Residue, then its C-alpha position, 0 to 999 in steps of 0.5 A: m954307974a959304969t958308962h956302958n950301964e948308963l948307955g944301956i939304960k938310955g938305949e932302953e928308954i929310947a926303945v920304949e919311946f920308939l915303940e910307944k910312938n909306933n903304937y905299941r903298948i908297953l906291958e913289961r920292962n926288965w921282966r925276969f924269969k930264972k936267969a933271963e931278963v926280957d928288956i921289953i914286952a909290948f903289945k900291938k894288934g894281937v902280937l906280943a912283941v918281945a924286944e931285946v934292946k942292944t945299944r952300942s956307942s959305935n959299930y966299930f966291933g959290929d952292929p948291936q944285933d950281932f951281940v945277941n947269941q944263941k944262949k940269950i935267945q934260948l933264955l928269952v924263949e923260955a922266959i916268954n913261954e912262962y910269961v904267956i902261960s902265967k898270964n894265960l895269954d892267947v897271942e902270937v909271939r914275935f921276937d924283935i931286936i931293937a938295935i941302937t947305935k950312938n953316932q956322936e950325940k944322935f942315936e940310930i935305931k933299927h927295929l928288927k922284927d922276927a929277928f931270931f929267924y936270922f940266927 
């Protein structure tokens, strides 16, 4: 497996642990709809938190969250719309980015809530 794939998998594991530690209940991981893959769908206090996880080995080329583009946002919104309808959910939906940067052997985690409002 390519190193960047391994880093991405490790980043998603770190993100799940982080969310669980912060009292989120993980509902889905790598949920797919058409061309979209939603990294994490979690629930906390009546809010469906949709988390896009971005992991980088450094921030030399920019912060991890800078790599979420408009097309990805559009795909995530469409996918979660289908998820909410198919599960017949009546919840508030929030789109987050969990940005993880590896610094030597440590990982720095930033949880950006309502992240798509910044794009």
